[in-house]
C-alpha positions, 0 to 999 in steps of 0.5 A: 459719726457713723452709727453702723454696727458690723460683724467682722469675720476672720478665718484663721490658722496659725496666725499667732504672729499677727493676731495681737496687733490685729486685735489691738487695732480692731479694739481701737476702732470706733465703729461698733462691731462684733468679732467672729474668729473661725480657727482651723486647728491652729497649733501655734498658740493662736487659740490661746491668744484668742481665748483670752479675748471677748470675741466669738471663737469658733473652732473647726477641723482643718479638714472642714475648712473651705473658703466659702463654707467657713465664711458662711459659718460667720454669716450664720452667726453674725448678729449685724446685717453688715459683714466685713470679711478679713483674712 
């Protein structure tokens, strides 16, 4: 049994088509984790799906998105030392 705790950071924009399946798969994981979603002004219902979940949803302007800087936002607020970045 692995007792590691991880922070999962996922930047999103207009990801409603796969978000429910992704969230379900992550809930099934036995590894203790926190989920940090950084959304860049989705306009397809992604934020509506995410706001119903117990996760850390950070909203940024799409003009502020930058691959490195956006992931660093997740790093700055992560509570665990091990991070997993997903796209």
